[in-house]
MIPAVEX-627559 format. One line per 5 residues: their letters; for each residue x negated, y negated, z negated of N, C-alpha, C, O. Coordinates in Angstrom, 1 decimal, decimal comma. Atoms other than C-alpha are relative to their C-alpha. Layout:
A = X Y Z X Y Z X Y Z X Y Z | ...
***
This chain:
XXXXX = 1,5 -0,1 0,2 45,6 -0,7 19,7 -0,7 0,1 1,3 -0,3 0,8 2,2 | 0,8 0,0 -1,2 43,0 -1,3 22,3 -0,6 1,3 0,3 -1,3 1,9 -0,6 | 0,5 -1,3 -0,2 42,1 2,0 23,9 -1,5 0,0 0,2 -2,1 -1,0 0,7 | 1,5 -0,1 -0,2 38,5 3,2 24,0 -0,2 0,3 1,5 0,7 0,9 2,2 | 0,4 -0,2 -1,4 36,8 3,3 27,4 -1,2 0,9 0,1 -2,2 0,6 -0,6
XXXXX = 1,2 -0,8 -0,2 34,4 5,9 28,7 -0,7 -0,4 1,3 -0,1 -0,4 2,3 | 0,8 0,4 -1,1 31,7 4,7 31,0 -1,2 0,9 0,2 -1,4 1,9 -0,6 | 1,1 -0,9 -0,2 28,6 6,3 32,5 -1,1 -0,3 -1,0 -2,1 0,5 -1,1 | 0,9 0,3 1,1 26,7 4,7 29,6 0,4 0,5 -1,3 -0,3 0,4 -2,3 | -0,6 -0,5 1,2 28,9 6,3 27,0 1,3 -0,6 -0,3 2,0 -1,2 0,5
XXXXX = -1,3 0,5 0,5 32,0 5,5 25,0 0,0 -1,4 -0,5 -0,9 -1,7 -1,3 | -0,1 1,4 0,4 32,9 1,9 24,6 1,2 -0,1 -1,0 2,3 0,1 -0,6 | -1,0 0,1 1,0 34,8 1,4 21,3 0,6 -1,4 0,0 -0,1 -2,4 0,2 | -0,6 1,3 0,2 37,3 -1,4 20,7 -0,7 -0,7 -1,1 -1,3 -0,1 -2,0 | 0,7 0,8 1,0 35,8 -4,2 18,7 0,5 0,2 -1,4 -0,4 0,3 -2,3
XXXXX = -0,5 -0,2 1,3 38,1 -3,6 15,7 -0,5 1,3 -0,6 -0,9 1,4 -1,7 | 0,4 -1,3 0,5 37,2 0,1 15,5 -1,5 0,0 -0,3 -2,0 0,6 -1,2 | 1,4 0,0 0,2 33,5 -0,7 15,8 -0,3 -0,7 -1,3 -1,1 -0,2 -2,1 | 0,3 0,7 1,3 33,6 -3,2 12,9 0,5 0,9 -1,2 -0,2 0,9 -2,2 | -0,5 -0,9 1,1 35,7 -0,7 10,8 -1,0 1,1 -0,2 -1,3 1,5 -1,4
XXXXX = 1,0 -1,1 0,1 33,1 2,0 11,5 -1,2 -0,5 -0,7 -1,8 0,2 -1,6 | 1,2 0,6 0,6 30,2 -0,3 10,5 0,3 -0,3 -1,5 -0,6 0,0 -2,3 | -0,3 0,3 1,4 32,0 -1,4 7,3 0,1 1,2 -0,8 -0,3 1,3 -2,0 | -0,1 -1,2 0,7 32,8 2,1 6,4 -1,4 0,6 -0,4 -1,6 1,1 -1,5 | 1,3 -0,5 0,2 29,2 3,2 6,8 -0,8 -0,8 -1,1 -1,4 -0,3 -1,9
XXXXX = 0,7 0,8 1,0 27,9 0,2 4,8 0,6 0,2 -1,4 -0,1 0,2 -2,4 | -0,7 -0,3 1,3 30,5 0,9 2,1 -0,5 1,3 -0,7 -0,7 1,4 -1,9 | 0,5 -1,3 0,6 29,4 4,5 1,7 -1,4 -0,1 -0,5 -1,7 0,4 -1,6 | 1,3 0,2 0,5 25,8 3,5 1,5 -0,1 -0,8 -1,3 -0,8 -0,4 -2,2 | -0,1 0,8 1,2 26,6 0,9 -1,2 0,4 0,9 -1,2 -0,1 0,8 -2,3
XXXXX = -0,5 -0,9 1,1 28,6 3,5 -3,2 -1,1 0,9 -0,4 -1,3 1,2 -1,6 | 1,0 -1,0 0,3 25,7 6,0 -3,0 -1,1 -0,7 -0,8 -1,7 -0,1 -1,8 | 1,0 0,7 0,7 23,2 3,3 -4,2 0,4 -0,3 -1,4 -0,3 -0,1 -2,4 | -0,5 0,3 1,3 25,4 2,3 -7,1 0,0 1,3 -0,9 -0,4 1,3 -2,0 | 0,0 -1,3 0,7 25,9 6,0 -8,1 -1,5 0,4 -0,4 -1,7 0,9 -1,4
XXXXX = 1,4 -0,4 0,3 22,1 6,5 -7,8 -0,5 -0,8 -1,2 -1,2 -0,3 -2,1 | 0,4 0,8 1,1 21,5 3,6 -10,2 0,6 0,5 -1,3 -0,1 0,5 -2,3 | -0,6 -0,4 1,2 24,0 4,9 -12,7 -0,6 1,3 -0,5 -0,9 1,5 -1,7 | 0,6 -1,2 0,4 22,5 8,4 -12,6 -1,4 -0,2 -0,6 -1,8 0,4 -1,6 | 1,3 0,3 0,5 19,0 7,0 -13,1 0,0 -0,6 -1,3 -0,8 -0,3 -2,2
XXXXX = -0,1 0,6 1,3 20,1 4,9 -16,0 0,3 1,0 -1,1 -0,2 0,9 -2,2 | -0,5 -1,0 0,9 21,8 7,8 -17,7 -1,0 1,1 -0,3 -0,9 1,8 -1,3 | 0,9 -1,1 0,1 18,9 10,1 -17,2 -1,0 -0,2 -1,2 -1,5 -1,3 -1,3 | 0,9 0,2 1,1 16,8 10,7 -20,4 -1,4 -0,3 0,5 -1,9 0,3 1,5 | 1,3 0,4 -0,5 13,3 9,2 -20,1 -1,1 0,7 -0,9 -0,9 0,8 -2,1
XXXXX = 1,2 -0,6 0,7 10,0 10,9 -21,0 -0,9 -1,2 -0,5 -1,1 -2,1 0,3 | 0,9 1,0 0,5 7,6 8,8 -23,1 -1,4 0,6 0,0 -2,0 1,0 -1,0 | 1,3 -0,6 -0,1 4,3 10,1 -21,7 -1,1 -0,9 -0,3 -1,1 -2,1 0,0 | 1,2 0,8 0,3 1,0 8,9 -23,0 -1,1 0,5 0,9 -1,5 1,7 0,9 | 0,9 -0,4 -1,1 -1,4 8,9 -20,1 -1,4 0,2 -0,6 -1,9 -0,7 -1,3
XXXXX = 1,4 -0,3 0,4 -4,8 10,5 -20,8 -0,8 0,1 1,2 -0,7 1,1 2,0 | 0,8 0,0 -1,2 -7,3 9,7 -18,1 -1,4 0,5 -0,3 -1,9 0,4 -1,4 | 1,3 -0,6 0,1 -10,6 11,4 -17,5 -1,0 -1,0 0,7 -0,6 -1,9 1,4 | 1,1 0,8 -0,7 -14,0 10,0 -16,2 -0,6 0,9 1,1 -1,0 2,0 0,8 | 0,6 -0,7 -1,1 -15,3 11,1 -12,8 -1,5 0,3 -0,3 -2,2 -0,6 -0,7
XXXXX = 1,4 -0,4 0,3 -18,6 13,0 -13,2 -0,9 -0,3 1,2 -1,1 0,5 2,1 | 0,8 0,4 -1,1 -20,7 11,0 -10,8 -1,5 -0,2 -0,5 -1,7 -1,0 -1,4 | 1,4 0,0 0,4 -24,5 11,5 -11,2 -0,7 -1,3 0,3 -0,1 -2,2 0,9 | 0,8 1,2 -0,2 -27,2 8,8 -11,3 -0,3 -0,2 1,5 -0,4 -1,4 2,0 | 0,3 0,2 -1,4 -28,1 9,5 -7,7 1,2 0,0 0,9 1,4 0,7 1,9
XXXXX = -1,3 0,2 -0,8 -24,7 8,4 -6,4 -0,2 -1,0 1,1 -1,3 -1,5 1,4 | 0,1 0,8 -1,1 -23,9 6,4 -3,4 1,3 -0,8 0,1 2,4 -0,4 -0,4 | -1,2 0,9 -0,1 -21,4 3,5 -2,6 0,6 0,2 1,3 0,0 0,3 2,4 | -0,8 -0,1 -1,2 -18,7 3,8 -0,1 1,0 -1,1 0,1 1,9 -1,3 -0,7 | -0,9 1,2 -0,2 -17,0 0,6 1,2 0,8 0,3 1,3 0,3 0,8 2,3
XXXXX = -0,9 -0,3 -1,2 -14,1 0,8 3,6 1,1 -1,1 0,1 1,3 -1,9 -0,9 | -1,1 1,0 -0,1 -11,3 -1,4 5,0 1,3 0,8 -0,2 1,3 1,9 -0,6 | -1,3 -0,5 0,4 -7,6 -0,8 4,7 0,4 1,2 0,9 0,9 2,2 0,4 | -0,3 -1,1 -0,9 -7,2 1,4 7,8 -0,8 1,3 -0,4 -0,3 2,4 -0,4 | 0,8 -1,2 0,4 -10,1 3,7 6,7 0,5 0,6 -1,3 0,6 1,8 -1,5
XXXXX = -0,6 -0,5 1,2 -8,6 3,9 3,2 1,3 0,8 0,2 1,5 1,8 -0,4 | -1,3 -0,7 -0,3 -5,2 4,8 4,5 -0,2 1,4 0,7 0,6 2,3 0,5 | 0,3 -1,3 -0,6 -6,8 7,5 6,6 -0,4 1,1 -1,1 0,1 2,2 -1,0 | 0,4 -0,9 1,1 -8,3 9,1 3,4 1,2 0,3 -0,9 1,4 1,4 -1,3 | -1,3 -0,2 0,8 -5,0 8,5 1,5 0,9 1,0 0,7 1,4 1,9 0,0
XXXXX = -0,9 -1,0 -0,7 -3,1 10,4 4,2 -0,6 1,4 -0,1 0,2 2,4 -0,2 | 0,6 -1,3 0,0 -5,6 13,2 4,2 0,0 0,7 -1,3 0,2 1,9 -1,4 | 0,2 -0,6 1,3 -6,1 13,8 0,5 1,2 -0,2 -0,9 1,3 0,6 -1,9 | -1,2 0,2 0,9 -2,9 12,4 -1,1 1,3 0,5 0,8 2,0 1,4 0,3 | -1,2 -0,3 -0,7 -0,1 12,6 1,5 0,1 1,4 0,5 1,2 2,0 0,6
XXXXX = 0,0 -1,4 -0,5 -1,1 16,0 2,8 -0,2 1,0 -1,1 -0,2 2,2 -0,9 | 0,1 -0,9 1,1 -1,5 17,5 -0,7 1,3 0,8 -0,1 2,4 0,3 0,1 | -1,1 -1,0 -0,1 0,7 20,6 -0,9 1,2 -0,4 -1,0 2,3 -0,1 -0,8 | -1,0 0,3 1,0 2,5 19,3 -4,1 0,7 -1,3 0,3 1,7 -1,6 -0,3 | -0,6 1,3 -0,3 3,2 15,8 -2,7 0,6 -0,1 1,4 1,4 -1,0 1,6
XXXXX = -0,3 0,2 -1,4 3,7 16,4 1,0 1,5 -0,3 0,3 1,8 -1,1 1,2 | -1,4 0,1 -0,2 7,5 16,7 0,8 0,7 -0,9 -1,0 1,9 -1,1 -1,0 | -0,6 0,8 1,1 8,0 14,3 -2,1 -0,3 -1,5 0,1 0,6 -2,3 0,1 | 0,5 1,4 0,0 5,9 11,1 -1,9 -0,9 -0,2 1,1 -1,6 0,7 1,6 | 1,0 0,4 -1,0 3,9 9,2 0,6 -0,5 -1,4 -0,4 0,2 -2,3 -0,7
XXXXX = 0,7 1,2 0,4 1,3 6,5 -0,2 -0,5 -0,8 1,2 -1,0 -0,2 2,1 | 0,6 0,8 -1,1 0,3 3,6 2,0 -0,4 -1,3 -0,6 0,3 -2,0 -1,3 | 0,5 1,3 0,5 -1,9 0,6 1,1 0,3 -1,1 1,0 0,1 -0,9 2,2 | -0,3 1,1 -0,8 -0,7 -2,7 2,5 -0,9 -1,2 -0,5 -1,7 -1,1 -1,4 | 0,8 1,2 0,4 -2,1 -6,3 2,2 0,5 -0,6 -1,3 -0,1 -1,5 -1,8
XXXXX = -0,5 0,5 1,3 0,0 -6,8 -0,9 -0,1 1,0 -1,1 0,2 0,7 -2,3 | 0,1 -1,1 1,0 -0,5 -3,5 -2,7 0,3 1,3 0,5 0,4 1,5 1,8 | -0,3 -1,3 -0,4 0,3 0,1 -2,6 1,5 0,2 0,1 2,3 -0,1 -0,9 | -1,4 -0,4 -0,1 3,7 1,3 -1,3 0,1 1,5 -0,1 -0,7 2,2 0,4 | -0,2 -1,4 0,2 5,0 4,6 -2,4 1,4 0,3 0,5 2,4 -0,3 0,0
XXXXX = -1,3 -0,4 -0,6 7,8 6,1 -0,3 0,4 1,4 -0,5 -0,4 2,3 -0,6 | -0,5 -1,4 0,4 10,0 9,0 -1,4 1,5 0,1 0,4 2,1 -0,8 0,9 | -1,4 -0,3 -0,3 13,4 10,6 -1,0 0,6 0,9 -1,2 -0,1 1,8 -1,6 | -0,7 -0,9 1,0 15,8 12,0 -3,6 1,4 0,2 0,5 2,0 -0,5 1,3 | -1,4 -0,4 -0,5 19,2 13,7 -3,2 1,0 -0,5 -1,1 0,8 -0,4 -2,3
XXXXX = -1,2 0,4 0,9 22,5 12,4 -4,6 1,2 0,4 0,8 1,5 -0,1 1,9 | -1,3 -0,5 -0,6 25,8 14,2 -3,9 -0,3 0,5 1,4 0,6 0,4 2,3 | 0,3 -0,7 -1,2 24,1 16,1 -1,1 -0,5 -0,9 1,1 -0,8 -0,5 2,2 | 0,6 1,0 -0,9 22,8 12,9 0,6 -1,4 -0,3 -0,3 -1,8 -0,5 -1,5 | 1,4 0,5 0,2 19,1 12,0 1,1 0,0 -1,5 -0,1 0,5 -2,1 0,8
XXXXX = 0,1 1,4 0,2 18,4 8,6 -0,2 -1,5 -0,4 0,0 -2,3 0,0 -0,9 | 1,4 0,4 -0,1 15,1 7,0 0,9 -0,3 -1,3 -0,8 0,6 -2,2 -0,8 | 0,3 1,2 0,8 13,4 4,5 -1,4 -1,5 -0,4 0,3 -2,3 0,4 0,7 | 1,3 0,5 -0,1 10,3 2,3 -1,3 -0,4 -0,7 -1,3 0,4 -1,5 -1,8 | 0,4 0,6 1,2 8,3 1,3 -4,4 -1,3 -0,8 0,2 -2,3 -0,2 0,7
XXXXX = 1,2 0,8 -0,1 5,9 -1,6 -4,4 -0,8 0,0 -1,3 -0,3 -0,2 -2,4 | 0,9 -0,2 1,2 2,9 -1,1 -6,8 -1,2 -0,8 0,2 -1,8 -0,9 1,3 | 1,2 0,8 0,1 0,0 -3,2 -7,8 -1,2 0,9 -0,5 -1,1 1,3 -1,6 | 1,1 -0,9 0,4 -3,3 -1,2 -7,8 -1,1 -0,7 -0,8 -1,4 -1,9 -0,5 | 1,1 0,5 0,8 -6,0 -1,8 -10,4 -1,0 1,2 -0,3 -0,6 2,3 -0,4
XXXXX = 1,0 -1,0 0,4 -9,3 0,0 -11,2 -0,1 0,0 -1,5 -0,3 -1,0 -2,2 | 0,2 -0,1 1,5 -9,5 1,3 -14,8 -1,4 0,0 -0,4 -2,3 0,1 0,5 | 1,4 0,0 0,5 -12,6 1,2 -17,0 -0,7 1,3 0,3 -1,9 1,4 0,4 | 0,6 -1,3 -0,3 -13,1 4,9 -16,2 -0,1 0,3 1,5 -0,4 1,4 1,9 | 0,1 -0,2 -1,4 -13,0 4,4 -12,5 1,2 0,7 0,7 1,0 1,2 1,8
XXXXX = -1,2 -0,6 -0,6 -9,5 5,7 -11,8 0,9 -1,1 0,6 0,6 -2,3 0,4 | -0,8 0,9 -0,7 -6,7 4,0 -9,9 1,4 -0,1 -0,7 2,1 1,0 -0,8 | -1,3 0,2 0,7 -3,7 2,6 -11,9 0,9 -0,8 0,9 0,6 -1,9 1,3 | -1,0 0,7 -0,9 -0,6 1,7 -9,9 1,1 -0,5 -0,9 1,9 0,3 -1,5 | -1,0 0,6 0,8 1,7 -0,7 -11,7 1,2 -0,3 0,9 1,1 -1,1 1,8
XXXXX = -1,2 0,2 -0,8 5,3 -0,6 -10,4 0,5 -1,5 -0,1 0,7 -1,9 -1,2 | -0,5 1,4 0,0 6,6 -4,1 -9,4 1,5 0,0 0,4 2,3 -0,7 -0,2 | -1,4 -0,1 -0,5 9,9 -3,2 -7,6 0,2 1,3 0,7 -0,7 1,9 1,3 | -0,4 -1,2 -0,8 11,8 -0,4 -6,0 1,3 -0,3 0,6 2,2 -0,9 0,0 | -1,3 0,3 -0,7 14,6 -0,6 -3,5 0,3 1,1 1,0 -0,5 1,8 1,5
XXXXX = -0,5 -0,8 -1,1 16,8 1,3 -1,1 0,4 -1,0 1,1 1,4 -1,7 0,9 | -0,3 1,1 -1,0 16,7 -0,9 2,0 -0,3 -1,3 -0,7 -1,4 -1,6 -1,2 | 0,1 1,3 0,6 17,3 -4,4 0,6 0,6 0,0 -1,4 0,6 -1,0 -2,1 | -0,7 -0,1 1,3 19,1 -3,2 -2,5 -1,0 0,5 -1,1 -1,5 1,6 -1,0 | 0,9 -0,4 1,0 17,0 -3,1 -5,7 0,5 1,1 -0,9 1,7 1,2 -1,1
XXXXX = -0,4 -1,0 1,0 17,0 -0,2 -8,2 -0,9 -0,2 -1,2 -2,0 -0,8 -1,1 | 0,8 0,2 1,2 15,8 -0,2 -11,8 -1,3 0,9 0,0 -1,3 2,1 0,2 | 1,3 -0,6 -0,2 12,0 0,6 -11,7 -0,2 1,1 -1,1 -0,6 2,3 -0,7 | 0,3 -1,0 1,1 11,8 2,4 -15,1 0,8 1,3 0,2 0,2 2,4 0,0 | -0,8 -1,2 -0,1 14,6 4,8 -14,3 -0,4 0,8 1,2 -0,2 2,1 1,3
XXXXX = 0,5 -0,7 -1,2 13,3 5,6 -10,8 -1,2 0,8 -0,3 -1,4 2,0 0,1 | 1,3 -0,7 0,4 9,9 6,5 -12,3 0,3 1,2 -0,9 -0,3 2,2 -0,8 | -0,4 -1,1 0,8 11,7 8,6 -14,9 0,5 1,2 0,8 0,2 2,3 0,5 | -0,6 -1,1 -0,9 13,5 10,5 -12,1 -1,2 0,7 0,6 -1,2 1,9 0,7 | 1,1 -0,6 -0,7 10,2 11,1 -10,3 -0,8 0,9 -0,9 -1,2 2,0 -0,6
XXXXX = 0,7 -0,8 1,0 8,5 12,3 -13,5 0,7 1,3 -0,3 0,0 2,3 -0,5 | -0,8 -1,2 0,3 11,3 14,8 -14,1 0,2 0,9 1,2 0,4 2,1 1,0 | -0,5 -0,8 -1,2 12,1 15,9 -10,6 -1,1 0,5 0,9 -0,8 1,4 1,8 | 1,0 -0,4 -1,0 8,8 16,2 -8,8 -1,2 0,7 -0,8 -1,6 0,3 -1,9 | 1,1 -0,8 0,6 6,1 18,8 -9,6 -1,3 -0,7 0,4 -1,9 -0,3 1,4
XXXXX = 1,1 0,8 -0,4 3,2 16,3 -9,6 -1,3 0,8 -0,3 -1,4 1,7 -1,2 | 1,2 -0,6 0,2 -0,4 17,5 -9,3 -0,6 -0,5 -1,3 -0,2 -1,6 -1,8 | 0,5 0,3 1,3 -2,5 17,4 -12,5 -0,7 -1,4 0,0 -1,0 -2,0 -1,1 | 0,8 1,2 0,0 -4,4 14,3 -11,3 0,9 -1,2 0,3 0,4 -2,3 0,5 | -0,9 1,2 -0,1 -1,3 12,1 -11,0 1,0 0,1 -1,3 1,6 1,1 -1,5
XXXXX = -0,9 0,1 1,2 0,6 11,1 -14,2 0,8 -1,3 0,1 0,4 -2,3 0,5 | -0,9 1,1 0,0 3,5 8,8 -14,7 0,3 -0,4 -1,4 0,7 0,4 -2,3 | -0,4 0,6 1,3 4,1 6,5 -17,7 1,2 -0,8 0,2 1,1 -2,0 0,6 | -1,2 0,7 -0,2 7,7 5,5 -17,6 0,2 -1,2 -0,9 0,8 -2,2 -0,5 | -0,1 1,1 0,9 7,4 3,2 -20,6 -0,7 -1,2 0,5 -0,2 -2,3 0,4
XXXXX = 0,8 1,1 -0,5 4,7 1,1 -19,0 0,2 -0,2 1,5 -0,4 -1,1 2,1 | -0,3 0,1 -1,4 6,0 1,7 -15,5 -1,2 0,0 0,9 -1,4 -0,8 1,8 | 1,2 -0,1 -0,9 2,7 2,8 -14,0 -0,2 1,5 0,4 0,3 2,4 -0,3 | 0,3 -1,4 -0,5 1,4 5,8 -12,1 -1,6 0,0 0,1 -2,2 -0,9 0,8 | 1,4 -0,1 0,0 -2,2 6,9 -12,6 -0,5 1,1 0,9 -0,1 2,2 0,8
XXXXX = 0,7 -0,9 -0,9 -4,3 8,5 -9,9 -1,4 0,3 -0,7 -2,3 -0,6 -0,6 | 1,2 -0,4 0,8 -7,0 10,3 -12,0 -1,0 0,6 1,0 -1,0 1,8 1,2 | 1,0 -0,5 -0,9 -10,0 10,6 -9,6 -0,9 1,1 -0,6 -1,4 1,9 0,1 | 0,9 -1,0 0,7 -11,9 12,6 -12,2 0,6 1,4 0,0 -0,1 2,4 -0,2 | -0,6 -1,3 0,0 -9,3 15,4 -12,0 0,4 0,4 1,4 0,8 1,6 1,6
XXXXX = -0,3 -0,4 -1,4 -8,9 15,4 -8,2 -1,0 1,1 0,4 -2,1 1,2 -0,1 | 0,9 -1,0 -0,5 -10,4 18,3 -6,3 -1,2 -0,6 0,6 -1,2 -1,7 1,1 | 1,3 0,5 -0,6 -14,0 17,9 -5,2 0,1 -0,1 1,5 0,8 0,6 2,2 | 0,1 0,2 -1,4 -14,7 16,6 -1,7 -1,4 0,4 0,4 -2,3 -0,4 0,2 | 1,3 -0,6 -0,4 -17,5 18,7 -0,2 -1,0 0,0 -1,2 -2,2 -0,3 -1,1
XXXXX = 0,9 -0,2 1,2 -18,8 19,3 -3,8 -0,2 -1,3 -0,7 -1,0 -1,3 -1,7 | 0,3 1,3 0,6 -18,7 15,6 -4,7 1,3 -0,5 -0,7 2,4 -0,2 -0,4 | -1,1 0,7 0,6 -16,6 13,5 -7,1 -0,1 -1,5 0,3 -1,2 -2,0 0,8 | 0,0 1,4 -0,3 -15,6 9,9 -6,6 0,7 -0,8 -1,1 1,6 -0,3 -1,8 | -0,7 0,9 0,9 -14,6 6,9 -8,8 0,2 -1,3 0,7 -0,7 -1,7 1,6
XXXXX = -0,3 1,3 -0,6 -13,1 3,6 -7,8 -0,9 -1,1 -0,7 -1,1 -1,1 -1,9 | 0,8 1,1 0,5 -15,2 0,4 -8,2 0,7 -1,3 0,3 0,7 -2,3 -0,5 | -0,6 1,3 -0,4 -13,2 -2,3 -6,4 1,2 0,4 0,9 1,1 1,1 1,9 | -1,1 -0,1 -0,9 -9,7 -2,4 -4,9 0,6 -1,4 0,1 1,2 -1,9 -0,8 | -0,5 1,4 -0,3 -8,7 -5,7 -3,3 0,9 0,1 1,3 0,4 -0,1 2,4
XXXXX = -0,9 -0,2 -1,2 -5,6 -5,2 -1,0 0,0 -1,3 0,9 0,0 -1,2 2,1 | -0,1 1,3 -0,8 -5,4 -8,9 0,0 -1,2 -0,2 0,9 -1,0 -0,6 2,0 | 1,2 0,1 -0,8 -9,0 -9,0 1,1 -0,3 1,2 0,9 -1,2 1,1 1,8 | 0,3 -1,2 -0,8 -8,9 -5,5 2,6 -1,3 0,6 -0,4 -1,9 1,2 0,5 | 1,3 -0,6 0,4 -11,9 -4,4 0,6 0,2 1,1 -1,1 0,9 0,8 -2,1
XXXXX = -0,2 -1,2 1,0 -12,1 -1,0 -1,2 -1,3 0,7 -0,1 -1,9 1,1 0,9 | 1,3 -0,6 0,3 -15,2 0,3 -2,8 0,1 1,2 -1,0 0,7 1,0 -2,0 | 0,0 -1,1 0,8 -15,8 3,7 -4,3 -1,5 0,5 -0,2 -2,3 0,2 0,6 | 1,3 -0,6 0,3 -18,8 5,5 -5,8 0,1 1,5 0,0 0,9 2,0 -0,7 | -0,1 -1,4 -0,1 -19,5 9,1 -5,0 -1,3 0,6 -0,4 -2,4 0,0 -0,4
XXXX = 1,2 -0,7 0,4 -22,0 11,7 -6,2 0,4 1,4 -0,4 1,5 1,8 -0,6 | -0,2 -1,3 0,5 -22,5 15,2 -7,4 0,2 0,0 -1,5 -0,2 -0,9 -2,1 | -0,3 -0,1 1,4 -21,4 16,3 -10,8 -1,3 -0,1 -0,8 -2,3 0,5 -0,4 | 1,2 0,1 0,9 -23,8 15,4 -13,6 -0,5 1,3 -0,5 -1,4 1,4 -1,3
***
């Protein structure tokens, strides 16, 4: 067997050992992903019926238009820094939709995932995120069961609800805490164009 060499830049491993180490790491990751998929599929699913509210924005309201960077700044401040979400989920708007990142544990290992979601404005001015895909790296996972896991395992704030049957996540702006005494509702969300419009005002 080719001996390893120690240089001032570190240990140089023989090519065979390097490849064996890489393959072992990839194999462990693949096994964890497969186990995660099995656990998610076997997990019982809640059939939640989402009840959304209407934001109380008075007649003397005002319009707030922003670009993607400005929106992500607000998302980071009011969603990602929320005490109940800070260690569980992270939201980020991209030019194709909303990405939701999270981590769950399996056999003592942390597994990071990313969920691609399509945002839409509801008739009541809330934000509905429809899950399109979820993956660990390049490996896809079943969307419905991942959302079921999130619904059961994360203590979500009252203004976020998950509907595993329809594979969507609702951000209920009407139930969110007031921002300087004001409520907001969504009017337009266009990730591709980078245009996001909300209406704010004091409670009626």
